[in-house]
OpenMM code with the backbone's topology and positions (N, CA, C; nanometers):
from openmm import Vec3, app, unit

residues = "MET ASP ALA LEU GLY PHE LEU ARG LEU LEU ASP ASP LEU ARG VAL ALA ALA GLU ILE GLU ARG TYR LYS TRP ILE GLU SER GLU LYS VAL GLY ARG ASP ILE GLY ARG GLU ARG ALA ALA LEU GLU TRP ILE LYS ALA TYR GLY CYS ILE TRP LEU LYS ILE HIS LYS PRO GLN GLU TYR LYS ALA LEU ILE GLU SER ASP PHE GLN GLU LYS ASN GLU GLU VAL PHE ILE CYS GLN LYS".split()
positions = [
    Vec3(1.1701, 0.0859, 0.7944),
    Vec3(1.0557, 0.0238, 0.8218),
    Vec3(1.0738, -0.1044, 0.7194),
    Vec3(1.0317, -0.2247, 0.7863),
    Vec3(1.0476, -0.3451, 0.7201),
    Vec3(0.9180, -0.3876, 0.6463),
    Vec3(0.8893, -0.5196, 0.5856),
    Vec3(0.7797, -0.5613, 0.5302),
    Vec3(0.6541, -0.5630, 0.6314),
    Vec3(0.6782, -0.5969, 0.7518),
    Vec3(0.5751, -0.6149, 0.8517),
    Vec3(0.5455, -0.4744, 0.8767),
    Vec3(0.6219, -0.3823, 0.8975),
    Vec3(0.5720, -0.2344, 0.9014),
    Vec3(0.5077, -0.1744, 0.8032),
    Vec3(0.5548, -0.2196, 0.6813),
    Vec3(0.4592, -0.1628, 0.5514),
    Vec3(0.3300, -0.2230, 0.5657),
    Vec3(0.3112, -0.3753, 0.5944),
    Vec3(0.1755, -0.4300, 0.6186),
    Vec3(0.0852, -0.3556, 0.7241),
    Vec3(0.1479, -0.2959, 0.8274),
    Vec3(0.0857, -0.2362, 0.9441),
    Vec3(-0.0083, -0.1271, 0.8867),
    Vec3(0.0322, -0.0900, 0.7409),
    Vec3(-0.0716, 0.0219, 0.6983),
    Vec3(-0.2043, -0.0352, 0.6947),
    Vec3(-0.2507, -0.1682, 0.6889),
    Vec3(-0.3486, -0.2145, 0.6784),
    Vec3(-0.4326, -0.2086, 0.8022),
    Vec3(-0.3614, -0.1857, 0.9214),
    Vec3(-0.4286, -0.1309, 1.0654),
    Vec3(-0.5045, 0.0108, 1.0637),
    Vec3(-0.4426, 0.0955, 0.9584),
    Vec3(-0.5014, 0.2408, 0.9709),
    Vec3(-0.6314, 0.2388, 0.9048),
    Vec3(-0.7249, 0.3003, 0.9786),
    Vec3(-0.8713, 0.2917, 0.9436),
    Vec3(-0.8724, 0.3722, 0.7961),
    Vec3(-0.7980, 0.4797, 0.7598),
    Vec3(-0.7863, 0.5549, 0.6536),
    Vec3(-0.7554, 0.4671, 0.5378),
    Vec3(-0.6319, 0.3734, 0.5484),
    Vec3(-0.6017, 0.2962, 0.4654),
    Vec3(-0.7145, 0.1819, 0.4272),
    Vec3(-0.7828, 0.1381, 0.5354),
    Vec3(-0.8601, 0.0425, 0.5098),
    Vec3(-0.9888, 0.0819, 0.4266),
    Vec3(-1.0288, 0.2216, 0.4368),
    Vec3(-1.1398, 0.2865, 0.3833),
    Vec3(-1.0961, 0.2830, 0.2383),
    Vec3(-0.9695, 0.3360, 0.2171),
    Vec3(-0.9193, 0.3588, 0.0850),
    Vec3(-0.9229, 0.2088, -0.0173),
    Vec3(-0.8750, 0.1116, 0.0753),
    Vec3(-0.8865, -0.0241, 0.0097),
    Vec3(-1.0045, -0.0603, -0.0182),
    Vec3(-1.1095, -0.0315, 0.0468),
    Vec3(-1.2558, -0.0790, 0.0394),
    Vec3(-1.3071, -0.0077, -0.0833),
    Vec3(-1.2684, 0.1208, -0.1095),
    Vec3(-1.2944, 0.2029, -0.2093),
    Vec3(-1.2383, 0.1237, -0.3358),
    Vec3(-1.1094, 0.1085, -0.3259),
    Vec3(-1.0432, 0.0448, -0.4300),
    Vec3(-1.0987, -0.1056, -0.4655),
    Vec3(-1.1386, -0.1717, -0.3754),
    Vec3(-1.2045, -0.2971, -0.3939),
    Vec3(-1.3420, -0.2816, -0.4840),
    Vec3(-1.4202, -0.1925, -0.4317),
    Vec3(-1.5503, -0.1610, -0.4990),
    Vec3(-1.5125, -0.1190, -0.6476),
    Vec3(-1.4382, -0.0277, -0.6854),
    Vec3(-1.4193, 0.0124, -0.8156),
    Vec3(-1.3572, -0.0926, -0.9027),
    Vec3(-1.2470, -0.1724, -0.8545),
    Vec3(-1.1974, -0.2642, -0.9261),
    Vec3(-1.3165, -0.3827, -0.9672),
    Vec3(-1.3618, -0.4209, -0.8545),
    Vec3(-1.4821, -0.5139, -0.8656),
    Vec3(-1.5878, -0.4840, -0.9706),
    Vec3(-1.6214, -0.3586, -0.9586),
    Vec3(-1.7037, -0.3202, -1.0717),
    Vec3(-1.6668, -0.3394, -1.2119),
    Vec3(-1.5356, -0.3009, -1.2084),
    Vec3(-1.4539, -0.2953, -1.3539),
    Vec3(-1.4832, -0.4417, -1.4104),
    Vec3(-1.4241, -0.5639, -1.3214),
    Vec3(-1.4403, -0.6724, -1.3518),
    Vec3(-1.5769, -0.7475, -1.3551),
    Vec3(-1.6727, -0.7015, -1.2915),
    Vec3(-1.8001, -0.7622, -1.2751),
    Vec3(-1.8073, -0.8455, -1.1852),
    Vec3(-1.7143, -0.8650, -1.0886),
    Vec3(-1.7254, -0.9614, -0.9642),
    Vec3(-1.6563, -0.8896, -0.8596),
    Vec3(-1.6638, -0.9624, -0.7446),
    Vec3(-1.5748, -0.9186, -0.6408),
    Vec3(-1.4526, -0.9860, -0.6284),
    Vec3(-1.3610, -0.8910, -0.6382),
    Vec3(-1.2098, -0.9342, -0.6509),
    Vec3(-1.1497, -0.9733, -0.5077),
    Vec3(-1.2068, -0.9270, -0.3883),
    Vec3(-1.1765, -0.9932, -0.2647),
    Vec3(-1.0856, -0.8931, -0.2112),
    Vec3(-1.1054, -0.9048, -0.0633),
    Vec3(-1.0169, -0.7879, 0.0185),
    Vec3(-0.8681, -0.8087, 0.0080),
    Vec3(-0.8219, -0.9224, 0.0020),
    Vec3(-0.6655, -0.9626, -0.0052),
    Vec3(-0.6198, -0.9162, -0.1376),
    Vec3(-0.6808, -0.9343, -0.2480),
    Vec3(-0.6354, -0.8751, -0.3728),
    Vec3(-0.6174, -0.7395, -0.3825),
    Vec3(-0.7625, -0.6791, -0.3289),
    Vec3(-0.7547, -0.5216, -0.3205),
    Vec3(-0.6367, -0.4677, -0.2297),
    Vec3(-0.6109, -0.5315, -0.1179),
    Vec3(-0.5181, -0.4698, -0.0266),
    Vec3(-0.3865, -0.4864, -0.1061),
    Vec3(-0.3357, -0.6043, -0.1512),
    Vec3(-0.2114, -0.6189, -0.2284),
    Vec3(-0.1880, -0.5223, -0.3287),
    Vec3(-0.2973, -0.5185, -0.4261),
    Vec3(-0.2764, -0.4269, -0.5367),
    Vec3(-0.2789, -0.2668, -0.4892),
    Vec3(-0.3721, -0.2449, -0.4002),
    Vec3(-0.3621, -0.0954, -0.3513),
    Vec3(-0.2202, -0.0745, -0.2925),
    Vec3(-0.1688, -0.1395, -0.1839),
    Vec3(-0.0435, -0.1262, -0.1213),
    Vec3(0.0646, -0.1069, -0.2349),
    Vec3(0.0808, -0.1892, -0.3512),
    Vec3(0.1655, -0.1713, -0.4447),
    Vec3(0.1426, -0.0606, -0.5398),
    Vec3(0.0183, -0.0028, -0.5422),
    Vec3(-0.0075, 0.1090, -0.6398),
    Vec3(0.0158, 0.2357, -0.5685),
    Vec3(-0.0260, 0.2286, -0.4485),
    Vec3(-0.0668, 0.3582, -0.3567),
    Vec3(0.0072, 0.3761, -0.2385),
    Vec3(0.0708, 0.2636, -0.1894),
    Vec3(0.0881, 0.2489, -0.0348),
    Vec3(0.2158, 0.3605, -0.0077),
    Vec3(0.3030, 0.3760, -0.1201),
    Vec3(0.4263, 0.4719, -0.0985),
    Vec3(0.3627, 0.6083, -0.0897),
    Vec3(0.2799, 0.6485, -0.2098),
    Vec3(0.2402, 0.7775, -0.1972),
    Vec3(0.1497, 0.8154, -0.0946),
    Vec3(0.0896, 0.7229, -0.0202),
    Vec3(0.0035, 0.7494, 0.1014),
    Vec3(0.0922, 0.7696, 0.2299),
    Vec3(0.1970, 0.6905, 0.2173),
    Vec3(0.2944, 0.6979, 0.3306),
    Vec3(0.3574, 0.8379, 0.3217),
    Vec3(0.3888, 0.8728, 0.1963),
    Vec3(0.4599, 1.0124, 0.1998),
    Vec3(0.3890, 1.1189, 0.2620),
    Vec3(0.2282, 1.1138, 0.2059),
    Vec3(0.1576, 1.2151, 0.2396),
    Vec3(0.1072, 1.2248, 0.3794),
    Vec3(0.0744, 1.1099, 0.4225),
    Vec3(0.0023, 1.0874, 0.5929),
    Vec3(0.1055, 1.0499, 0.6873),
    Vec3(0.2317, 0.9960, 0.6532),
    Vec3(0.3284, 0.9539, 0.7545),
    Vec3(0.4641, 0.9714, 0.6835),
    Vec3(0.5038, 1.0896, 0.6861),
    Vec3(0.6252, 1.1407, 0.6016),
    Vec3(0.7531, 1.0804, 0.6730),
    Vec3(0.7561, 1.0421, 0.8117),
    Vec3(0.8685, 1.0282, 0.8761),
    Vec3(0.8941, 0.8652, 0.8421),
    Vec3(0.7677, 0.8083, 0.8594),
    Vec3(0.8061, 0.6566, 0.8072),
    Vec3(0.8423, 0.6277, 0.6738),
    Vec3(0.7811, 0.7284, 0.5733),
    Vec3(0.8156, 0.7254, 0.4250),
    Vec3(0.9507, 0.7386, 0.4229),
    Vec3(1.0245, 0.8378, 0.4841),
    Vec3(1.1789, 0.8628, 0.4659),
    Vec3(1.2524, 0.7737, 0.5122),
    Vec3(1.2080, 0.6877, 0.6268),
    Vec3(1.2784, 0.5757, 0.6661),
    Vec3(1.2729, 0.4735, 0.5907),
    Vec3(1.1725, 0.4554, 0.5093),
    Vec3(1.1429, 0.3270, 0.4073),
    Vec3(1.2538, 0.3681, 0.2763),
    Vec3(1.2410, 0.4883, 0.2305),
    Vec3(1.3305, 0.5092, 0.1270),
    Vec3(1.4521, 0.5174, 0.1439),
    Vec3(1.5028, 0.5445, 0.2826),
    Vec3(1.6554, 0.5424, 0.3372),
    Vec3(1.6950, 0.4156, 0.3533),
    Vec3(1.6107, 0.2951, 0.3750),
    Vec3(1.6426, 0.1622, 0.4148),
    Vec3(1.6795, 0.0823, 0.3099),
    Vec3(1.7312, -0.0302, 0.3027),
    Vec3(1.7495, -0.1323, 0.1994),
    Vec3(1.6403, -0.2057, 0.1752),
    Vec3(1.5263, -0.1897, 0.2436),
    Vec3(1.4038, -0.2652, 0.2211),
    Vec3(1.3550, -0.2663, 0.0811),
    Vec3(1.3380, -0.1302, 0.0364),
    Vec3(1.2918, -0.1306, -0.1056),
    Vec3(1.3609, -0.1993, -0.2154),
    Vec3(1.4986, -0.1997, -0.2002),
    Vec3(1.5837, -0.2651, -0.2856),
    Vec3(1.5527, -0.4285, -0.2724),
    Vec3(1.5398, -0.4835, -0.1550),
    Vec3(1.5116, -0.6196, -0.1596),
    Vec3(1.3732, -0.6538, -0.2038),
    Vec3(1.2873, -0.5483, -0.2001),
    Vec3(1.1362, -0.5782, -0.2582),
    Vec3(1.1014, -0.4908, -0.3543),
    Vec3(1.1902, -0.4452, -0.4459),
    Vec3(1.1472, -0.3393, -0.5608),
    Vec3(1.0474, -0.3989, -0.6404),
    Vec3(1.0346, -0.5329, -0.6617),
    Vec3(0.9199, -0.5707, -0.7503),
    Vec3(0.7746, -0.5578, -0.6823),
    Vec3(0.7666, -0.5296, -0.5580),
    Vec3(0.6499, -0.5129, -0.4779),
    Vec3(0.6303, -0.3751, -0.4424),
    Vec3(0.7093, -0.3194, -0.3980),
    Vec3(0.7042, -0.1672, -0.3637),
    Vec3(0.8032, -0.0634, -0.4301),
    Vec3(0.7526, 0.0127, -0.4961),
    Vec3(0.8308, 0.1213, -0.5572),
    Vec3(0.8013, 0.2490, -0.4902),
    Vec3(0.9039, 0.3017, -0.4297),
    Vec3(0.8881, 0.4299, -0.3662),
    Vec3(0.9881, 0.5276, -0.4400),
    Vec3(0.9679, 0.6315, -0.4591),
    Vec3(1.0752, 0.7153, -0.5353),
    Vec3(1.1425, 0.7930, -0.4321),
    Vec3(1.2810, 0.8031, -0.4501),
    Vec3(1.3520, 0.9079, -0.3607),
    Vec3(1.3440, 1.0462, -0.4010),
] * unit.nanometer
topology = app.Topology()
chain = topology.addChain("A")
for resn in residues:
    res = topology.addResidue(resn, chain)
    for name in ("N", "CA", "C"):
        topology.addAtom(name, app.Element.getBySymbol(name[0]), res)
């Protein structure tokens, strides 16, 4: 899975719902709307790998076995 594949998570309605929930919670914390883009980036960084591991295990396995994570370790941290 490459960066584009990882960003395809945003097309999944379950992920979109999680991001909206995250956006609402984080916006409440800071007292203003943090915006969808920020929420999506933060959610993917914090929860994208675990979501993949649970909901799309074959894609998760491909991700951790590829060199994508090494090239993008500051953004995506998936445990092997």
